[in-house]
C-alpha positions as CSV (number, residue, x, y, z in Angstrom):
1,X,109.6,95.5,125.5
2,X,109.3,98.7,123.4
3,X,108.4,100.7,126.5
4,X,111.8,99.7,128.1
5,X,113.7,100.4,124.9
6,X,112.2,103.9,124.7
7,X,112.7,104.3,121.0
8,X,116.4,103.5,121.2
9,X,117.2,105.7,124.1
10,X,116.4,103.2,126.8
11,X,120.1,102.4,127.6
12,X,120.7,106.1,128.2
13,X,117.6,106.7,130.2
14,X,117.8,103.7,132.4
15,X,121.6,104.3,133.1
16,X,120.7,107.8,134.2
17,X,118.0,106.5,136.5
18,X,120.5,104.0,137.9
19,X,123.3,106.5,138.4
20,X,120.8,108.9,140.1
21,X,119.7,106.1,142.5
22,X,123.3,105.3,143.3
23,X,124.1,108.9,144.1
24,X,121.1,109.3,146.3
25,X,121.9,106.1,148.2
26,X,125.5,107.0,148.7
27,X,124.6,110.6,149.8
28,X,122.1,109.2,152.3
29,X,124.7,106.8,153.7
30,X,127.3,109.5,154.0
31,X,124.9,111.8,155.8
32,X,124.0,109.1,158.3
33,X,127.6,108.2,158.9
34,X,128.5,111.9,159.5
35,X,125.5,112.3,161.8
36,X,126.6,109.3,163.9
37,X,130.2,110.7,164.2
38,X,129.0,114.1,165.2
39,X,126.5,112.7,167.7
40,X,129.2,110.5,169.3
41,X,131.6,113.5,169.5
42,X,128.9,115.5,171.3
43,X,128.3,112.7,173.7
44,X,132.0,112.4,174.5
45,X,132.2,116.2,175.1
46,X,129.2,116.2,177.4
47,X,130.6,113.3,179.4
48,X,134.0,115.1,179.7
49,X,132.2,118.2,181.0
50,X,130.2,116.2,183.5
51,X,133.4,114.4,184.7
52,X,135.0,117.8,185.3
53,X,132.3,118.9,187.7
């Protein structure tokens, strides 16, 4: 239990780890969502160009 408490600094250390994990997960999720939007936009533009010809 002392290892998790880290000499009284455990709450600070583990909350920092948790916050970092949350930021990384949200950043990854946002990047994937943006990638999907851009990819769909490109597909729509390509289809519009093909329909013109």
